[in-house]
C-alpha positions in Angstrom: -15.1 -10.6 30.2 -16.4 -6.5 30.3 -15.1 -4.5 33.1 -17.3 -2.9 36.0 -17.7 0.8 35.7 -14.6 1.5 37.8 -11.9 -1.0 36.1 -10.0 -0.4 33.1 -11.8 -2.0 30.4 -10.7 -5.6 29.2 -8.0 -5.7 26.4 -9.4 -7.6 23.1 -6.5 -8.9 21.1 -7.9 -8.7 17.3 -5.9 -10.8 15.0 -6.8 -10.2 11.0 -3.9 -10.1 8.1 -6.2 -7.8 6.1 -6.1 -4.4 7.1 -9.4 -2.6 6.4 -11.0 -5.6 8.1 -9.0 -5.2 11.4 -9.3 -1.7 11.2 -13.5 -2.7 11.8 -13.0 -5.1 13.9 -10.9 -2.3 16.0 -13.9 -0.6 15.7 -15.8 -2.7 16.9 -14.2 -3.4 19.6 -13.8 0.0 20.8 -17.2 1.2 20.2 -18.3 -1.5 22.6 -16.1 -0.3 25.3 -13.1 -2.5 25.0 -9.6 -1.8 24.4 -8.3 -3.2 21.1 -4.8 -4.7 20.6 -3.7 -5.6 17.0 -1.7 -8.0 15.8 -1.6 -9.1 11.4 -0.7 -12.9 12.4 -0.5 -15.5 14.3 3.2 -15.0 15.5 3.0 -11.7 16.1 -0.2 -12.8 18.0 2.1 -15.0 20.1 4.5 -12.2 20.5 1.8 -9.8 21.7 1.0 -12.9 24.3 4.3 -13.6 25.3 5.1 -10.2 26.1 2.1 -8.4 27.9 -0.8 -10.0 30.2 -3.9 -8.4 31.2 -5.5 -10.1 27.8 -9.5 -10.7 28.0 -10.0 -11.9 24.7 -8.8 -13.2 21.4 -10.4 -12.5 17.9 -9.1 -13.8 15.1 -9.2 -14.6 11.2 -9.3 -18.6 10.8 -7.7 -18.0 7.6 -4.2 -16.2 7.7 -0.6 -16.3 6.0 2.2 -17.3 8.4 3.4 -20.2 10.5 0.3 -20.9 12.0 -3.1 -20.3 11.2 -6.1 -18.9 13.3 -7.5 -22.2 14.4 -3.9 -23.7 15.5 -3.5 -19.9 16.9 -6.2 -20.7 19.0 -5.3 -24.2 19.8 -2.1 -22.8 21.6 -3.2 -19.8 23.4 -5.9 -22.4 24.6 -3.0 -24.3 25.9 -0.4 -21.8 27.2 -3.0 -19.0 28.3 -6.3 -21.2 29.1 -8.2 -17.8 30.8 -8.2 -16.0 27.2 -11.4 -16.4 25.7 -11.3 -17.2 22.1 -14.0 -15.9 19.1 -12.7 -17.4 15.8 -14.2 -15.6 12.5 -14.6 -17.5 9.6 -14.8 -16.0 6.2 
């Protein structure tokens, strides 16, 4: 997943409804040398994935408001974009 020293950093989609936790996750992702893309819920995450390519990893909270929780989001992403790695965060 990590890019080599000559390529661009991998994109990580961070999905978290709580702003402070999302900001912390984004900081961790960026400190590790990756590019963070933020979404506040599963619906926004799906819209981002439909609109752009190049997301390598989905990092999502399981408990989220909206039409689907993080577990359902993980299943949807796995079905539609099987090359994207997934990390689920349990509170």
